[in-house]
C-alpha positions in Angstrom: 112.2 6.2 64.9 108.4 4.9 66.9 105.7 6.7 68.8 104.8 6.2 72.0 102.0 3.8 71.1 104.2 2.0 69.6 103.0 2.7 66.0 105.7 4.0 63.0 105.1 7.2 61.6 104.2 5.8 58.0 101.3 3.5 59.7 100.1 6.7 61.9 99.7 8.6 58.8 98.0 6.0 56.9 95.6 5.3 59.8 95.2 9.4 59.9 93.8 9.7 56.0 91.7 6.2 56.4 90.1 8.3 59.2 90.0 11.9 57.2 88.4 9.6 54.5 86.1 7.8 56.7 84.6 11.7 58.3 84.4 12.7 54.4 82.0 9.4 53.5 80.3 9.8 56.6 79.4 13.8 56.4 78.3 13.2 52.4 75.8 10.4 53.3 74.1 12.9 56.1 73.9 15.7 53.7 72.2 14.1 50.7 69.9 12.4 53.4 68.6 15.7 55.3 65.5 16.6 54.8 64.4 19.5 52.0 61.5 21.8 51.9 58.9 20.4 49.2 58.0 23.5 47.1 53.9 23.6 46.5 53.2 23.4 43.0 51.2 26.1 41.3 47.7 26.6 40.1 47.3 26.7 36.6 43.7 28.8 36.0 41.5 28.4 33.3 41.8 31.0 30.9 38.2 32.7 30.7 36.3 31.9 27.5 36.4 34.8 24.5 33.4 36.2 23.3 33.5 34.4 19.4 31.9 37.1 16.7 28.5 36.6 15.6 28.3 34.1 12.1 31.5 32.3 13.5 31.3 28.9 13.1 33.4 26.3 14.3 35.1 23.4 12.2 32.4 21.1 12.6 30.0 23.3 11.3 32.1 24.8 8.6 32.2 21.2 7.4 28.6 20.5 7.7 27.8 23.6 5.5 30.3 22.7 2.8 28.5 19.2 2.4 25.2 20.5 2.8 22.6 19.5 5.2 21.7 15.9 5.6 18.8 14.5 3.5 15.8 14.3 4.7 14.6 10.1 5.1 12.3 9.2 2.3 8.5 9.9 2.7 6.0 6.9 1.6 3.2 8.0 0.2 0.4 5.8 -0.5 0.0 5.8 -4.3 -3.6 8.2 -4.9 -6.8 6.6 -6.0 -7.5 7.9 -9.6 -11.1 8.6 -10.4 -12.9 6.7 -12.7 -12.4 7.8 -16.7 -14.7 10.1 -17.6 -15.5 8.8 -20.5 -16.9 5.3 -18.8 -20.3 3.6 -19.8 -22.3 1.4 -18.2 -24.6 -1.7 -20.6 -27.9 -2.1 -18.9 -30.7 -4.1 -20.6 -34.2 -2.0 -19.2 -37.4 -4.5 -19.7 -40.9 -4.4 -18.6 -43.5 -1.6 -18.1 -41.5 0.8 -20.0 -42.1 3.3 -23.0 -38.7 2.0 -25.2 -37.3 -1.2 -23.6 -34.3 -2.4 -25.1 -30.5 -2.2 -24.5 -29.0 1.4 -23.1 -25.7 2.5 -23.0 -25.4 5.4 -19.8 -22.5 7.2 -18.5 -20.4 5.1 -15.4 -22.5 5.9 -12.2 -26.0 6.1 -13.6 -28.8 4.8 -11.1 -32.1 3.0 -11.8 -34.3 6.2 -11.9 -31.5 7.5 -14.7 -32.0 4.3 -16.9 -35.7 4.3 -16.3 -36.0 8.0 -17.5 -33.6 7.0 -20.7 -36.1 4.2 -21.8 -38.8 6.9 -22.3 -40.2 6.5 -18.5 -42.6 4.0 -16.7 -45.6 3.5 -18.3 -48.8 4.2 -16.6 -50.0 2.4 -14.0 -46.8 0.1 -13.8 -45.9 -1.0 -10.5 -42.7 0.0 -9.2 -42.8 -1.8 -5.7 -39.4 -3.2 -4.8 -37.7 -0.7 -7.1 -35.0 1.1 -6.0 -34.4 3.4 -8.1 -31.5 5.4 -6.1 -29.3 1.8 -6.9 -26.2 2.9 -8.9 -25.7 0.8 -11.9 -23.7 -2.0 -12.9 -22.1 -3.1 -16.0 -24.4 -5.5 -17.9 -27.4 -5.9 -15.7 -31.1 -5.8 -15.8 -33.7 -3.8 -14.6 -37.3 -5.0 -15.2 -40.4 -3.2 -14.5 -43.6 -4.9 -13.2 -43.1 -8.3 -15.5 -45.7 -10.7 -14.5 -44.0 -13.4 -13.0 -40.7 -11.9 -12.2 -39.9 -10.5 -9.2 -39.3 -6.2 -9.4 -35.9 -5.4 -11.0 -34.8 -3.0 -9.2 -32.1 -4.6 -6.7 -28.3 -4.8 -7.1 -26.3 -7.9 -6.9 -26.6 -9.9 -4.3 -23.9 -11.5 -2.2 -22.3 -15.0 -4.2 -25.3 -15.0 -5.9 -23.3 -13.8 -9.3 -26.0 -11.7 -10.6 -28.5 -9.5 -9.5 -30.8 -10.3 -6.7 -35.2 -9.5 -7.0 -35.5 -11.4 -10.8 -32.3 -9.4 -12.3 -30.1 -12.2 -12.1 -29.1 -13.8 -15.5 -30.6 -17.4 -13.9 -33.7 -16.5 -12.5 -35.7 -18.8 -10.9 -35.9 -22.8 -11.8 -36.8 -22.9 -15.0 -36.9 -19.0 -16.2 -34.4 -18.5 -19.1 -31.0 -17.4 -18.0 -30.6 -13.9 -19.5 -27.3 -14.0 -22.1 -26.9 -10.1 -21.3 -26.7 -10.7 -17.0 -25.9 -14.0 -16.7 -22.5 -15.2 -15.1 -19.8 -17.7 -16.2 -20.9 -20.0 -13.9 -24.4 -19.7 -14.7 -23.9 -20.6 -18.5 -22.1 -23.2 -17.3 -25.0 -25.1 -16.2 -26.7 -25.0 -20.1 -26.2 -27.9 -21.7 -23.0 -28.3 -23.8 -21.7 -25.1 -22.7 -18.5 -25.1 -20.3 -16.5 -22.5 -19.0 -15.0 -21.7 -22.2 -17.8 -21.4 -24.3 -19.2 -19.3 -21.4 -16.2 -16.7 -21.4 -16.8 -16.3 -25.4 -20.6 -15.0 -24.4 -19.4 -13.1 -22.2 -16.7 -11.7 -24.0 -19.1 -11.0 -27.1 -21.5 -9.5 -24.9 -18.8 -7.1 -23.8 -17.5 -6.5 -27.3 -20.9 -6.0 -28.8 -22.7 -4.4 -26.2 -25.1 -7.0 -25.1 -27.4 -9.3 -26.8 -30.5 -7.8 -28.9 -32.0 -11.1 -29.9 -31.6 -14.5 -29.1 -30.3 -15.2 -32.5 -27.4 -13.2 -32.1 -25.6 -16.1 -30.6 -25.1 -17.5 -33.4 -22.7 -15.4 -34.0 -20.4 -16.6 -30.8 -17.3 -18.4 -31.5 -18.0 -22.5 -30.9 -21.8 -22.5 -31.2 -23.1 -24.1 -34.4 -26.9 -24.3 -35.5 -27.4 -27.8 -33.4 -25.6 -26.5 -30.2 -28.1 -23.3 -31.0 -31.2 -25.4 -31.3 -30.3 -27.1 -28.1 -29.6 -23.3 -25.6 -32.5 -21.5 -27.6 -35.7 -22.3 -25.5 -33.0 -21.9 -22.2 -32.2 -18.4 -22.9 -33.1 -15.1 -23.6 -31.6 -11.6 -24.3 
């Protein structure tokens, strides 16, 4: 049996089913593709700050309190200058027109005026011109007061001279005997038969015994025999 369009009922049923399926797929496609309303996101508000109780410390501050404050950087201090020992002394030779000339031991820091006073004072009529009585004494120097032919001996060491200026140097003027109590190693080295080593022996002996009181004490220095002493005796003085 056929329909008017010439199709069998079975074929017509199959076409109807295919049409129904196609319509269902099209309807599902359009349904899924329809526009949908989008909901705006909610705003998240920050929680209000909570006041912390007084004295409360955070984790970092608690860790600092446990470990203690950071160490202070080291402070570099210059070493203090130690004053001169109270028992320091200077040995000076005072000669010329004083009442008690000789080698004197005075406290460190004494001045020329103190040396003159320790020597009994200046004799009447002595000329003190050129003597700086306010100068601080140096160990081993010589102070001469109004000695004929010798400049006044009140001046301090001259720069680069190795001795006292104004007649107090160990060497003095040409032809003047070298003073054993004030001469330096360089000045003693100029004497015949005296080298740097022997000159240092003379200085050490002078320091150990508080100076030379006479030229004869030069024999006590190690390295000076009778022959060398005979050569040096006219060239030196205490």
